[in-house]
N, CA, C, O and the ligand as a Tripos MOL2 file, in Angstrom:
@<TRIPOS>MOLECULE
protein
  305   303    77     0     0
PROTEIN
NO_CHARGES

@<TRIPOS>ATOM
      1 N          13.0780    2.6360   -5.7080 N.3       1 MET1
      2 CA         11.8530    2.3430   -6.4430 C.3       1 MET1
      3 C          10.6660    2.9390   -5.6880 C.2       1 MET1
      4 O          10.5560    2.8120   -4.4680 O.2       1 MET1
      5 N           9.8060    3.5760   -6.4240 N.am      2 VAL2
      6 CA          8.6220    4.1920   -5.8090 C.3       2 VAL2
      7 C           7.6170    3.1040   -5.4010 C.2       2 VAL2
      8 O           7.4360    2.1010   -6.0920 O.2       2 VAL2
      9 N           6.9770    3.3430   -4.2550 N.am      3 LYS3
     10 CA          5.9790    2.3990   -3.7500 C.3       3 LYS3
     11 C           4.5930    3.0220   -3.8990 C.2       3 LYS3
     12 O           4.4260    4.2260   -3.7030 O.2       3 LYS3
     13 N           3.6090    2.2090   -4.2420 N.am      4 PHE4
     14 CA          2.2300    2.6740   -4.4250 C.3       4 PHE4
     15 C           1.3090    2.1040   -3.3670 C.2       4 PHE4
     16 O           1.4440    0.9530   -2.9500 O.2       4 PHE4
     17 N           0.3770    2.9290   -2.9460 N.am      5 GLU5
     18 CA         -0.7340    2.4460   -2.1190 C.3       5 GLU5
     19 C          -2.0090    3.0290   -2.6960 C.2       5 GLU5
     20 O          -2.0740    4.2260   -2.9760 O.2       5 GLU5
     21 N          -3.0030    2.2140   -2.8720 N.am      6 LEU6
     22 CA         -4.3300    2.6660   -3.2950 C.3       6 LEU6
     23 C          -5.2480    2.5490   -2.0970 C.2       6 LEU6
     24 O          -5.3580    1.4870   -1.4850 O.2       6 LEU6
     25 N          -5.9180    3.6690   -1.7620 N.am      7 LYS7
     26 CA         -6.8400    3.6500   -0.6310 C.3       7 LYS7
     27 C          -8.2070    4.0850   -1.1270 C.2       7 LYS7
     28 O          -8.3130    4.9720   -1.9750 O.2       7 LYS7
     29 N          -9.2370    3.4710   -0.6060 N.am      8 SER8
     30 CA        -10.5850    3.8190   -1.0620 C.3       8 SER8
     31 C         -11.0270    5.1560   -0.4640 C.2       8 SER8
     32 O         -11.6830    5.9380   -1.1510 O.2       8 SER8
     33 N         -10.6910    5.4350    0.7780 N.am      9 VAL9
     34 CA        -11.0390    6.6980    1.4340 C.3       9 VAL9
     35 C          -9.9090    7.0810    2.3800 C.2       9 VAL9
     36 O          -8.9570    6.3250    2.5720 O.2       9 VAL9
     37 N         -10.0360    8.3030    2.9830 N.am     10 GLY10
     38 CA         -9.0810    8.6220    4.0250 C.3      10 GLY10
     39 C          -8.4660    9.9930    3.9670 C.2      10 GLY10
     40 O          -7.7300   10.3680    4.8800 O.2      10 GLY10
     41 N          -8.7440   10.7750    2.9080 N.am     11 CYS11
     42 CA         -8.0770   12.0640    2.7880 C.3      11 CYS11
     43 C          -8.8440   12.9170    1.7850 C.2      11 CYS11
     44 O          -9.5430   12.3880    0.9200 O.2      11 CYS11
     45 N          -8.7140   14.2330    1.9010 N.am     12 ASP12
     46 CA         -9.3390   15.1330    0.9260 C.3      12 ASP12
     47 C          -8.5240   15.2460   -0.3470 C.2      12 ASP12
     48 O          -9.0250   15.7430   -1.3550 O.2      12 ASP12
     49 N          -7.2850   14.7990   -0.3240 N.am     13 GLU13
     50 CA         -6.4030   14.8790   -1.4870 C.3      13 GLU13
     51 C          -6.7380   13.7590   -2.4720 C.2      13 GLU13
     52 O          -7.3250   12.7410   -2.1050 O.2      13 GLU13
     53 N          -6.3490   13.9750   -3.7350 N.am     14 ARG14
     54 CA         -6.5170   12.9350   -4.7540 C.3      14 ARG14
     55 C          -5.3500   11.9580   -4.7060 C.2      14 ARG14
     56 O          -5.5010   10.7590   -4.9390 O.2      14 ARG14
     57 N          -4.1860   12.5120   -4.3970 N.am     15 GLY15
     58 CA         -2.9910   11.6840   -4.2820 C.3      15 GLY15
     59 C          -1.9140   12.4420   -3.5460 C.2      15 GLY15
     60 O          -1.9340   13.6720   -3.4960 O.2      15 GLY15
     61 N          -0.9800   11.7170   -2.9790 N.am     16 LEU16
     62 CA          0.1330   12.3420   -2.2600 C.3      16 LEU16
     63 C           1.4210   11.6020   -2.6190 C.2      16 LEU16
     64 O           1.4270   10.3940   -2.8540 O.2      16 LEU16
     65 N           2.5210   12.3800   -2.6520 N.am     17 TYR17
     66 CA          3.8340   11.7690   -2.8270 C.3      17 TYR17
     67 C           4.6920   12.1750   -1.6460 C.2      17 TYR17
     68 O           4.7930   13.3570   -1.3190 O.2      17 TYR17
     69 N           5.3060   11.1990   -1.0090 N.am     18 TYR18
     70 CA          6.2000   11.4450    0.1150 C.3      18 TYR18
     71 C           7.6300   11.1870   -0.3300 C.2      18 TYR18
     72 O           8.0120   10.0520   -0.6120 O.2      18 TYR18
     73 N           8.4270   12.2740   -0.3910 N.am     19 GLU19
     74 CA          9.8210   12.1490   -0.8350 C.3      19 GLU19
     75 C          10.6410   11.2540    0.0790 C.2      19 GLU19
     76 O          11.4390   10.4420   -0.3890 O.2      19 GLU19
     77 N          10.4400   11.4040    1.3930 N.am     20 GLU20
     78 CA         11.2750   10.6940    2.3620 C.3      20 GLU20
     79 C          11.2120    9.1790    2.1790 C.2      20 GLU20
     80 O          12.2250    8.4870    2.2800 O.2      20 GLU20
     81 N          10.0330    8.6850    1.9150 N.am     21 SER21
     82 CA          9.8550    7.2360    1.7660 C.3      21 SER21
     83 C           9.6470    6.8280    0.3090 C.2      21 SER21
     84 O           9.4910    5.6430    0.0140 O.2      21 SER21
     85 N           9.6410    7.8010   -0.6030 N.am     22 GLU22
     86 CA          9.3910    7.5530   -2.0280 C.3      22 GLU22
     87 C           8.1140    6.7190   -2.1990 C.2      22 GLU22
     88 O           8.1060    5.6760   -2.8520 O.2      22 GLU22
     89 N           7.0400    7.2230   -1.5850 N.am     23 ARG23
     90 CA          5.7730    6.5020   -1.5620 C.3      23 ARG23
     91 C           4.6660    7.3860   -2.1160 C.2      23 ARG23
     92 O           4.5820    8.5740   -1.8080 O.2      23 ARG23
     93 N           3.8090    6.7710   -2.9510 N.am     24 ILE24
     94 CA          2.6440    7.4470   -3.5190 C.3      24 ILE24
     95 C           1.3910    6.8040   -2.9500 C.2      24 ILE24
     96 O           1.2620    5.5810   -2.9160 O.2      24 ILE24
     97 N           0.4730    7.6490   -2.5050 N.am     25 ILE25
     98 CA         -0.8320    7.1620   -2.0550 C.3      25 ILE25
     99 C          -1.8920    7.7880   -2.9470 C.2      25 ILE25
    100 O          -1.9250    9.0080   -3.1130 O.2      25 ILE25
    101 N          -2.7510    6.9680   -3.5160 N.am     26 ILE26
    102 CA         -3.8590    7.4260   -4.3520 C.3      26 ILE26
    103 C          -5.1630    7.1560   -3.6070 C.2      26 ILE26
    104 O          -5.4220    6.0330   -3.1740 O.2      26 ILE26
    105 N          -5.9840    8.2020   -3.4620 N.am     27 TYR27
    106 CA         -7.2710    8.0700   -2.7770 C.3      27 TYR27
    107 C          -8.3730    7.9420   -3.8320 C.2      27 TYR27
    108 O          -8.7850    8.9290   -4.4410 O.2      27 TYR27
    109 N          -8.8310    6.7300   -4.0300 N.am     28 LEU28
    110 CA         -9.7410    6.4150   -5.1350 C.3      28 LEU28
    111 C         -11.0830    7.1460   -5.0470 C.2      28 LEU28
    112 O         -11.6540    7.5020   -6.0780 O.2      28 LEU28
    113 N         -11.5900    7.3740   -3.8530 N.am     29 SER29
    114 CA        -12.9220    7.9800   -3.7180 C.3      29 SER29
    115 C         -12.9560    9.4430   -4.1770 C.2      29 SER29
    116 O         -14.0370   10.0050   -4.3530 O.2      29 SER29
    117 N         -11.8010   10.0580   -4.3700 N.am     30 ASN30
    118 CA        -11.7650   11.4640   -4.7800 C.3      30 ASN30
    119 C         -11.5870   11.6190   -6.2920 C.2      30 ASN30
    120 O         -11.1510   12.6720   -6.7580 O.2      30 ASN30
    121 N         -11.9190   10.5900   -7.0540 N.am     31 HIS31
    122 CA        -11.7830   10.6140   -8.5120 C.3      31 HIS31
    123 C         -13.1210   10.3240   -9.1820 C.2      31 HIS31
    124 O         -13.9830    9.6400   -8.6300 O.2      31 HIS31
    125 N         -13.2680   10.8710  -10.4040 N.am     32 GLU32
    126 CA        -14.4990   10.6860  -11.1680 C.3      32 GLU32
    127 C         -14.5550    9.3320  -11.8580 C.2      32 GLU32
    128 O         -15.5900    8.6650  -11.8650 O.2      32 GLU32
    129 N         -13.4100    8.9310  -12.4450 N.am     33 ASP33
    130 CA        -13.3630    7.6870  -13.2010 C.3      33 ASP33
    131 C         -11.9220    7.1850  -13.2810 C.2      33 ASP33
    132 O         -11.0170    7.7830  -12.6990 O.2      33 ASP33
    133 N         -11.7160    6.0920  -14.0020 N.am     34 LEU34
    134 CA        -10.3940    5.4740  -14.0700 C.3      34 LEU34
    135 C          -9.3730    6.3920  -14.7430 C.2      34 LEU34
    136 O          -8.2150    6.4460  -14.3290 O.2      34 LEU34
    137 N          -9.8060    7.1140  -15.7830 N.am     35 GLU35
    138 CA         -8.8930    8.0430  -16.4630 C.3      35 GLU35
    139 C          -8.3990    9.1160  -15.4890 C.2      35 GLU35
    140 O          -7.2360    9.5160  -15.5330 O.2      35 GLU35
    141 N          -9.2720    9.5630  -14.6330 N.am     36 ASP36
    142 CA         -8.9220   10.5430  -13.6040 C.3      36 ASP36
    143 C          -7.8710    9.9620  -12.6420 C.2      36 ASP36
    144 O          -6.9480   10.6610  -12.2230 O.2      36 ASP36
    145 N          -8.0250    8.6980  -12.3060 N.am     37 VAL37
    146 CA         -7.0450    8.0200  -11.4300 C.3      37 VAL37
    147 C          -5.6860    7.9700  -12.1240 C.2      37 VAL37
    148 O          -4.6560    8.2240  -11.5010 O.2      37 VAL37
    149 N          -5.6890    7.6370  -13.4270 N.am     38 TYR38
    150 CA         -4.4240    7.5800  -14.1810 C.3      38 TYR38
    151 C          -3.7250    8.9450  -14.1740 C.2      38 TYR38
    152 O          -2.5030    9.0190  -14.0390 O.2      38 TYR38
    153 N          -4.4960   10.0110  -14.3180 N.am     39 LYS39
    154 CA         -3.9080   11.3560  -14.3090 C.3      39 LYS39
    155 C          -3.2520   11.6660  -12.9640 C.2      39 LYS39
    156 O          -2.1830   12.2750  -12.9170 O.2      39 LYS39
    157 N          -3.8840   11.2550  -11.8920 N.am     40 THR40
    158 CA         -3.2940   11.4900  -10.5670 C.3      40 THR40
    159 C          -2.0360   10.6490  -10.3810 C.2      40 THR40
    160 O          -1.0490   11.1300   -9.8250 O.2      40 THR40
    161 N          -2.0600    9.4070  -10.8380 N.am     41 ILE41
    162 CA         -0.8600    8.5570  -10.7440 C.3      41 ILE41
    163 C           0.2880    9.2070  -11.5120 C.2      41 ILE41
    164 O           1.4130    9.2680  -11.0160 O.2      41 ILE41
    165 N           0.0040    9.6950  -12.7290 N.am     42 THR42
    166 CA          1.0310   10.3710  -13.5280 C.3      42 THR42
    167 C           1.5490   11.6030  -12.7980 C.2      42 THR42
    168 O           2.7570   11.8380  -12.7480 O.2      42 THR42
    169 N           0.6490   12.3800  -12.2400 N.am     43 HIS43
    170 CA          1.0210   13.5830  -11.4900 C.3      43 HIS43
    171 C           1.9900   13.2330  -10.3580 C.2      43 HIS43
    172 O           3.0330   13.8680  -10.2040 O.2      43 HIS43
    173 N           1.6400   12.2360   -9.5860 N.am     44 GLU44
    174 CA          2.4860   11.8630   -8.4380 C.3      44 GLU44
    175 C           3.8010   11.2520   -8.8990 C.2      44 GLU44
    176 O           4.8300   11.4470   -8.2510 O.2      44 GLU44
    177 N           3.7860   10.5190  -10.0040 N.am     45 LEU45
    178 CA          5.0390    9.9590  -10.5450 C.3      45 LEU45
    179 C           5.9870   11.0640  -11.0170 C.2      45 LEU45
    180 O           7.2030   10.9370  -10.8730 O.2      45 LEU45
    181 N           5.4430   12.1380  -11.5750 N.am     46 ILE46
    182 CA          6.2930   13.2590  -11.9810 C.3      46 ILE46
    183 C           6.9300   13.8950  -10.7450 C.2      46 ILE46
    184 O           8.0920   14.3010  -10.7890 O.2      46 ILE46
    185 N           6.1820   13.9850   -9.6470 N.am     47 HIS47
    186 CA          6.7940   14.4610   -8.3960 C.3      47 HIS47
    187 C           7.9910   13.5800   -8.0420 C.2      47 HIS47
    188 O           9.0500   14.0810   -7.6610 O.2      47 HIS47
    189 N           7.8160   12.2800   -8.1690 N.am     48 HIS48
    190 CA          8.9090   11.3420   -7.8610 C.3      48 HIS48
    191 C          10.1020   11.5750   -8.7940 C.2      48 HIS48
    192 O          11.2450   11.5950   -8.3380 O.2      48 HIS48
    193 N           9.8480   11.7480  -10.0780 N.am     49 CYS49
    194 CA         10.9350   11.9660  -11.0540 C.3      49 CYS49
    195 C          11.6910   13.2600  -10.7420 C.2      49 CYS49
    196 O          12.9190   13.3020  -10.8240 O.2      49 CYS49
    197 N          10.9590   14.3060  -10.3860 N.am     50 ILE50
    198 CA         11.6040   15.5780  -10.0240 C.3      50 ILE50
    199 C          12.4850   15.3730   -8.7980 C.2      50 ILE50
    200 O          13.6010   15.8860   -8.7330 O.2      50 ILE50
    201 N          11.9780   14.6230   -7.8350 N.am     51 HIS51
    202 CA         12.7610   14.3170   -6.6200 C.3      51 HIS51
    203 C          14.0360   13.5470   -6.9820 C.2      51 HIS51
    204 O          15.1200   13.8810   -6.5020 O.2      51 HIS51
    205 N          13.9110   12.5340   -7.8130 N.am     52 LYS52
    206 CA         15.0690   11.7010   -8.1810 C.3      52 LYS52
    207 C          16.0810   12.4880   -9.0030 C.2      52 LYS52
    208 O          17.2730   12.1820   -8.9690 O.2      52 LYS52
    209 N          15.6260   13.4950   -9.7410 N.am     53 ALA53
    210 CA         16.5190   14.3050  -10.5650 C.3      53 ALA53
    211 C          17.2030   15.4040   -9.7580 C.2      53 ALA53
    212 O          18.0150   16.1590  -10.2920 O.2      53 ALA53
    213 N          16.8720   15.4900   -8.4720 N.am     54 ASP54
    214 CA         17.4490   16.5120   -7.5840 C.3      54 ASP54
    215 C          17.2420   17.9210   -8.1210 C.2      54 ASP54
    216 O          18.1110   18.7790   -7.9710 O.2      54 ASP54
    217 N          16.0980   18.1600   -8.7420 N.am     55 MET55
    218 CA         15.7830   19.5000   -9.2300 C.3      55 MET55
    219 C          15.3920   20.3740   -8.0450 C.2      55 MET55
    220 O          14.6950   19.9300   -7.1330 O.2      55 MET55
    221 N          15.8480   21.6140   -8.0730 N.am     56 THR56
    222 CA         15.5420   22.5450   -6.9870 C.3      56 THR56
    223 C          14.4290   23.4850   -7.4220 C.2      56 THR56
    224 O          14.6230   24.3350   -8.2900 O.2      56 THR56
    225 N          13.2800   23.3260   -6.8190 N.am     57 MET57
    226 CA         12.1680   24.2360   -7.0670 C.3      57 MET57
    227 C          11.2260   24.1630   -5.8710 C.2      57 MET57
    228 O          11.1880   23.1680   -5.1470 O.2      57 MET57
    229 N          10.4690   25.2370   -5.6820 N.am     58 ASP58
    230 CA          9.5240   25.2140   -4.5710 C.3      58 ASP58
    231 C           8.2540   24.4750   -4.9970 C.2      58 ASP58
    232 O           8.0960   24.1100   -6.1620 O.2      58 ASP58
    233 N           7.3620   24.2610   -4.0450 N.am     59 GLU59
    234 CA          6.1660   23.4620   -4.3000 C.3      59 GLU59
    235 C           5.2970   24.0680   -5.4020 C.2      59 GLU59
    236 O           4.7510   23.3450   -6.2350 O.2      59 GLU59
    237 N           5.1690   25.4010   -5.4040 N.am     60 ASP60
    238 CA          4.3480   26.0650   -6.4120 C.3      60 ASP60
    239 C           4.9350   25.8700   -7.8060 C.2      60 ASP60
    240 O           4.1970   25.5910   -8.7510 O.2      60 ASP60
    241 N           6.2540   26.0140   -7.9480 N.am     61 GLN61
    242 CA          6.9080   25.8080   -9.2360 C.3      61 GLN61
    243 C           6.7340   24.3590   -9.7070 C.2      61 GLN61
    244 O           6.4900   24.0990  -10.8850 O.2      61 GLN61
    245 N           6.8630   23.4300   -8.7680 N.am     62 GLU62
    246 CA          6.7310   22.0130   -9.1170 C.3      62 GLU62
    247 C           5.3100   21.6980   -9.5860 C.2      62 GLU62
    248 O           5.1250   20.9950  -10.5800 O.2      62 GLU62
    249 N           4.3140   22.2150   -8.8780 N.am     63 GLU63
    250 CA          2.9230   21.9700   -9.2810 C.3      63 GLU63
    251 C           2.6430   22.5840  -10.6520 C.2      63 GLU63
    252 O           1.9460   21.9810  -11.4680 O.2      63 GLU63
    253 N           3.1820   23.7800  -10.9110 N.am     64 ARG64
    254 CA          2.9870   24.4550  -12.2040 C.3      64 ARG64
    255 C           3.6380   23.6610  -13.3370 C.2      64 ARG64
    256 O           3.0530   23.5150  -14.4100 O.2      64 ARG64
    257 N           4.8440   23.1500  -13.0990 N.am     65 LEU65
    258 CA          5.5440   22.3500  -14.0980 C.3      65 LEU65
    259 C           4.7480   21.0880  -14.4380 C.2      65 LEU65
    260 O           4.5890   20.7510  -15.6110 O.2      65 LEU65
    261 N           4.2590   20.4060  -13.4330 N.am     66 ILE66
    262 CA          3.4760   19.1860  -13.6590 C.3      66 ILE66
    263 C           2.1870   19.5180  -14.4110 C.2      66 ILE66
    264 O           1.7880   18.7860  -15.3170 O.2      66 ILE66
    265 N           1.5450   20.6100  -14.0400 N.am     67 TYR67
    266 CA          0.3300   21.0430  -14.7320 C.3      67 TYR67
    267 C           0.6180   21.2450  -16.2260 C.2      67 TYR67
    268 O          -0.1500   20.7950  -17.0770 O.2      67 TYR67
    269 N           1.7240   21.9200  -16.5340 N.am     68 CYS68
    270 CA          2.0900   22.1680  -17.9370 C.3      68 CYS68
    271 C           2.3910   20.8670  -18.6660 C.2      68 CYS68
    272 O           1.9940   20.7070  -19.8200 O.2      68 CYS68
    273 N           3.0890   19.9310  -18.0160 N.am     69 PHE69
    274 CA          3.3440   18.6200  -18.6180 C.3      69 PHE69
    275 C           2.0310   17.9380  -18.9800 C.2      69 PHE69
    276 O           1.8730   17.4210  -20.0860 O.2      69 PHE69
    277 N           1.0950   17.9400  -18.0430 N.am     70 GLN70
    278 CA         -0.1200   17.1650  -18.2390 C.3      70 GLN70
    279 C          -1.0870   17.8000  -19.2310 C.2      70 GLN70
    280 O          -1.9670   17.1240  -19.7630 O.2      70 GLN70
    281 N          -0.9250   19.1020  -19.4800 N.am     71 TRP71
    282 CA         -1.7890   19.7750  -20.4620 C.3      71 TRP71
    283 C          -1.0270   20.1070  -21.7560 C.2      71 TRP71
    284 O          -1.5500   20.8220  -22.6110 O.2      71 TRP71
    285 N           0.1890   19.5980  -21.9020 N.am     72 ALA72
    286 CA          1.0330   19.9440  -23.0490 C.3      72 ALA72
    287 C           0.3540   19.6350  -24.3820 C.2      72 ALA72
    288 O           0.4380   20.4380  -25.3110 O.2      72 ALA72
    289 N          -0.3100   18.4950  -24.4940 N.am     73 GLU73
    290 CA         -0.9550   18.1460  -25.7570 C.3      73 GLU73
    291 C          -2.0160   19.1640  -26.1410 C.2      73 GLU73
    292 O          -2.2240   19.4170  -27.3280 O.2      73 GLU73
    293 N          -2.6810   19.7440  -25.1760 N.am     74 GLU74
    294 CA         -3.7190   20.7370  -25.4590 C.3      74 GLU74
    295 C          -3.1240   22.0350  -26.0130 C.2      74 GLU74
    296 O          -3.7880   22.7600  -26.7560 O.2      74 GLU74
    297 N          -1.8630   22.3260  -25.6470 N.am     75 TYR75
    298 CA         -1.2240   23.5590  -26.0830 C.3      75 TYR75
    299 C          -0.6820   23.4620  -27.5130 C.2      75 TYR75
    300 O          -0.4530   24.4830  -28.1620 O.2      75 TYR75
    301 N          -0.4780   22.2320  -28.0040 N.am     76 ILE76
    302 CA          0.1370   22.0490  -29.3260 C.3      76 ILE76
    303 C          -0.8870   22.2700  -30.4220 C.2      76 ILE76
    304 O          -0.5590   22.1600  -31.6040 O.2      76 ILE76
    305 ZN          1.2700   17.7020   -6.8620 Zn       77 ZN77
@<TRIPOS>BOND
     1     1     2 1
     2     2     3 1
     3     3     4 2
     4     3     5 am
     5     5     6 1
     6     6     7 1
     7     7     8 2
     8     7     9 am
     9     9    10 1
    10    10    11 1
    11    11    12 2
    12    11    13 am
    13    13    14 1
    14    14    15 1
    15    15    16 2
    16    15    17 am
    17    17    18 1
    18    18    19 1
    19    19    20 2
    20    19    21 am
    21    21    22 1
    22    22    23 1
    23    23    24 2
    24    23    25 am
    25    25    26 1
    26    26    27 1
    27    27    28 2
    28    27    29 am
    29    29    30 1
    30    30    31 1
    31    31    32 2
    32    31    33 am
    33    33    34 1
    34    34    35 1
    35    35    36 2
    36    35    37 am
    37    37    38 1
    38    38    39 1
    39    39    40 2
    40    39    41 am
    41    41    42 1
    42    42    43 1
    43    43    44 2
    44    43    45 am
    45    45    46 1
    46    46    47 1
    47    47    48 2
    48    47    49 am
    49    49    50 1
    50    50    51 1
    51    51    52 2
    52    51    53 am
    53    53    54 1
    54    54    55 1
    55    55    56 2
    56    55    57 am
    57    57    58 1
    58    58    59 1
    59    59    60 2
    60    59    61 am
    61    61    62 1
    62    62    63 1
    63    63    64 2
    64    63    65 am
    65    65    66 1
    66    66    67 1
    67    67    68 2
    68    67    69 am
    69    69    70 1
    70    70    71 1
    71    71    72 2
    72    71    73 am
    73    73    74 1
    74    74    75 1
    75    75    76 2
    76    75    77 am
    77    77    78 1
    78    78    79 1
    79    79    80 2
    80    79    81 am
    81    81    82 1
    82    82    83 1
    83    83    84 2
    84    83    85 am
    85    85    86 1
    86    86    87 1
    87    87    88 2
    88    87    89 am
    89    89    90 1
    90    90    91 1
    91    91    92 2
    92    91    93 am
    93    93    94 1
    94    94    95 1
    95    95    96 2
    96    95    97 am
    97    97    98 1
    98    98    99 1
    99    99   100 2
   100    99   101 am
   101   101   102 1
   102   102   103 1
   103   103   104 2
   104   103   105 am
   105   105   106 1
   106   106   107 1
   107   107   108 2
   108   107   109 am
   109   109   110 1
   110   110   111 1
   111   111   112 2
   112   111   113 am
   113   113   114 1
   114   114   115 1
   115   115   116 2
   116   115   117 am
   117   117   118 1
   118   118   119 1
   119   119   120 2
   120   119   121 am
   121   121   122 1
   122   122   123 1
   123   123   124 2
   124   123   125 am
   125   125   126 1
   126   126   127 1
   127   127   128 2
   128   127   129 am
   129   129   130 1
   130   130   131 1
   131   131   132 2
   132   131   133 am
   133   133   134 1
   134   134   135 1
   135   135   136 2
   136   135   137 am
   137   137   138 1
   138   138   139 1
   139   139   140 2
   140   139   141 am
   141   141   142 1
   142   142   143 1
   143   143   144 2
   144   143   145 am
   145   145   146 1
   146   146   147 1
   147   147   148 2
   148   147   149 am
   149   149   150 1
   150   150   151 1
   151   151   152 2
   152   151   153 am
   153   153   154 1
   154   154   155 1
   155   155   156 2
   156   155   157 am
   157   157   158 1
   158   158   159 1
   159   159   160 2
   160   159   161 am
   161   161   162 1
   162   162   163 1
   163   163   164 2
   164   163   165 am
   165   165   166 1
   166   166   167 1
   167   167   168 2
   168   167   169 am
   169   169   170 1
   170   170   171 1
   171   171   172 2
   172   171   173 am
   173   173   174 1
   174   174   175 1
   175   175   176 2
   176   175   177 am
   177   177   178 1
   178   178   179 1
   179   179   180 2
   180   179   181 am
   181   181   182 1
   182   182   183 1
   183   183   184 2
   184   183   185 am
   185   185   186 1
   186   186   187 1
   187   187   188 2
   188   187   189 am
   189   189   190 1
   190   190   191 1
   191   191   192 2
   192   191   193 am
   193   193   194 1
   194   194   195 1
   195   195   196 2
   196   195   197 am
   197   197   198 1
   198   198   199 1
   199   199   200 2
   200   199   201 am
   201   201   202 1
   202   202   203 1
   203   203   204 2
   204   203   205 am
   205   205   206 1
   206   206   207 1
   207   207   208 2
   208   207   209 am
   209   209   210 1
   210   210   211 1
   211   211   212 2
   212   211   213 am
   213   213   214 1
   214   214   215 1
   215   215   216 2
   216   215   217 am
   217   217   218 1
   218   218   219 1
   219   219   220 2
   220   219   221 am
   221   221   222 1
   222   222   223 1
   223   223   224 2
   224   223   225 am
   225   225   226 1
   226   226   227 1
   227   227   228 2
   228   227   229 am
   229   229   230 1
   230   230   231 1
   231   231   232 2
   232   231   233 am
   233   233   234 1
   234   234   235 1
   235   235   236 2
   236   235   237 am
   237   237   238 1
   238   238   239 1
   239   239   240 2
   240   239   241 am
   241   241   242 1
   242   242   243 1
   243   243   244 2
   244   243   245 am
   245   245   246 1
   246   246   247 1
   247   247   248 2
   248   247   249 am
   249   249   250 1
   250   250   251 1
   251   251   252 2
   252   251   253 am
   253   253   254 1
   254   254   255 1
   255   255   256 2
   256   255   257 am
   257   257   258 1
   258   258   259 1
   259   259   260 2
   260   259   261 am
   261   261   262 1
   262   262   263 1
   263   263   264 2
   264   263   265 am
   265   265   266 1
   266   266   267 1
   267   267   268 2
   268   267   269 am
   269   269   270 1
   270   270   271 1
   271   271   272 2
   272   271   273 am
   273   273   274 1
   274   274   275 1
   275   275   276 2
   276   275   277 am
   277   277   278 1
   278   278   279 1
   279   279   280 2
   280   279   281 am
   281   281   282 1
   282   282   283 1
   283   283   284 2
   284   283   285 am
   285   285   286 1
   286   286   287 1
   287   287   288 2
   288   287   289 am
   289   289   290 1
   290   290   291 1
   291   291   292 2
   292   291   293 am
   293   293   294 1
   294   294   295 1
   295   295   296 2
   296   295   297 am
   297   297   298 1
   298   298   299 1
   299   299   300 2
   300   299   301 am
   301   301   302 1
   302   302   303 1
   303   303   304 2
@<TRIPOS>SUBSTRUCTURE
     1 MET1         2 RESIDUE 1 A MET
     2 VAL2         6 RESIDUE 1 A VAL
     3 LYS3        10 RESIDUE 1 A LYS
     4 PHE4        14 RESIDUE 1 A PHE
     5 GLU5        18 RESIDUE 1 A GLU
     6 LEU6        22 RESIDUE 1 A LEU
     7 LYS7        26 RESIDUE 1 A LYS
     8 SER8        30 RESIDUE 1 A SER
     9 VAL9        34 RESIDUE 1 A VAL
    10 GLY10       38 RESIDUE 1 A GLY
    11 CYS11       42 RESIDUE 1 A CYS
    12 ASP12       46 RESIDUE 1 A ASP
    13 GLU13       50 RESIDUE 1 A GLU
    14 ARG14       54 RESIDUE 1 A ARG
    15 GLY15       58 RESIDUE 1 A GLY
    16 LEU16       62 RESIDUE 1 A LEU
    17 TYR17       66 RESIDUE 1 A TYR
    18 TYR18       70 RESIDUE 1 A TYR
    19 GLU19       74 RESIDUE 1 A GLU
    20 GLU20       78 RESIDUE 1 A GLU
    21 SER21       82 RESIDUE 1 A SER
    22 GLU22       86 RESIDUE 1 A GLU
    23 ARG23       90 RESIDUE 1 A ARG
    24 ILE24       94 RESIDUE 1 A ILE
    25 ILE25       98 RESIDUE 1 A ILE
    26 ILE26      102 RESIDUE 1 A ILE
    27 TYR27      106 RESIDUE 1 A TYR
    28 LEU28      110 RESIDUE 1 A LEU
    29 SER29      114 RESIDUE 1 A SER
    30 ASN30      118 RESIDUE 1 A ASN
    31 HIS31      122 RESIDUE 1 A HIS
    32 GLU32      126 RESIDUE 1 A GLU
    33 ASP33      130 RESIDUE 1 A ASP
    34 LEU34      134 RESIDUE 1 A LEU
    35 GLU35      138 RESIDUE 1 A GLU
    36 ASP36      142 RESIDUE 1 A ASP
    37 VAL37      146 RESIDUE 1 A VAL
    38 TYR38      150 RESIDUE 1 A TYR
    39 LYS39      154 RESIDUE 1 A LYS
    40 THR40      158 RESIDUE 1 A THR
    41 ILE41      162 RESIDUE 1 A ILE
    42 THR42      166 RESIDUE 1 A THR
    43 HIS43      170 RESIDUE 1 A HIS
    44 GLU44      174 RESIDUE 1 A GLU
    45 LEU45      178 RESIDUE 1 A LEU
    46 ILE46      182 RESIDUE 1 A ILE
    47 HIS47      186 RESIDUE 1 A HIS
    48 HIS48      190 RESIDUE 1 A HIS
    49 CYS49      194 RESIDUE 1 A CYS
    50 ILE50      198 RESIDUE 1 A ILE
    51 HIS51      202 RESIDUE 1 A HIS
    52 LYS52      206 RESIDUE 1 A LYS
    53 ALA53      210 RESIDUE 1 A ALA
    54 ASP54      214 RESIDUE 1 A ASP
    55 MET55      218 RESIDUE 1 A MET
    56 THR56      222 RESIDUE 1 A THR
    57 MET57      226 RESIDUE 1 A MET
    58 ASP58      230 RESIDUE 1 A ASP
    59 GLU59      234 RESIDUE 1 A GLU
    60 ASP60      238 RESIDUE 1 A ASP
    61 GLN61      242 RESIDUE 1 A GLN
    62 GLU62      246 RESIDUE 1 A GLU
    63 GLU63      250 RESIDUE 1 A GLU
    64 ARG64      254 RESIDUE 1 A ARG
    65 LEU65      258 RESIDUE 1 A LEU
    66 ILE66      262 RESIDUE 1 A ILE
    67 TYR67      266 RESIDUE 1 A TYR
    68 CYS68      270 RESIDUE 1 A CYS
    69 PHE69      274 RESIDUE 1 A PHE
    70 GLN70      278 RESIDUE 1 A GLN
    71 TRP71      282 RESIDUE 1 A TRP
    72 ALA72      286 RESIDUE 1 A ALA
    73 GLU73      290 RESIDUE 1 A GLU
    74 GLU74      294 RESIDUE 1 A GLU
    75 TYR75      298 RESIDUE 1 A TYR
    76 ILE76      302 RESIDUE 1 A ILE
    77 ZN77       305 GROUP 0 **** ****
């Protein structure tokens, strides 16, 4: 099961996913609003799903795939 941590400050990133511990950290101060936070949570959860599915791809491919997932409605 993935673990969540919400932090108010502490990093330049919006969110991070650590495969080894299956942990997501969301840095709240790097977001514009709540909807922005939800998008980052979804982004990091997709990283977790890719990890659990044992898909083989490099970091760039994974980021591109997540980007396409999150903008899919705009493409339709
Ligand atoms: Zn990412």
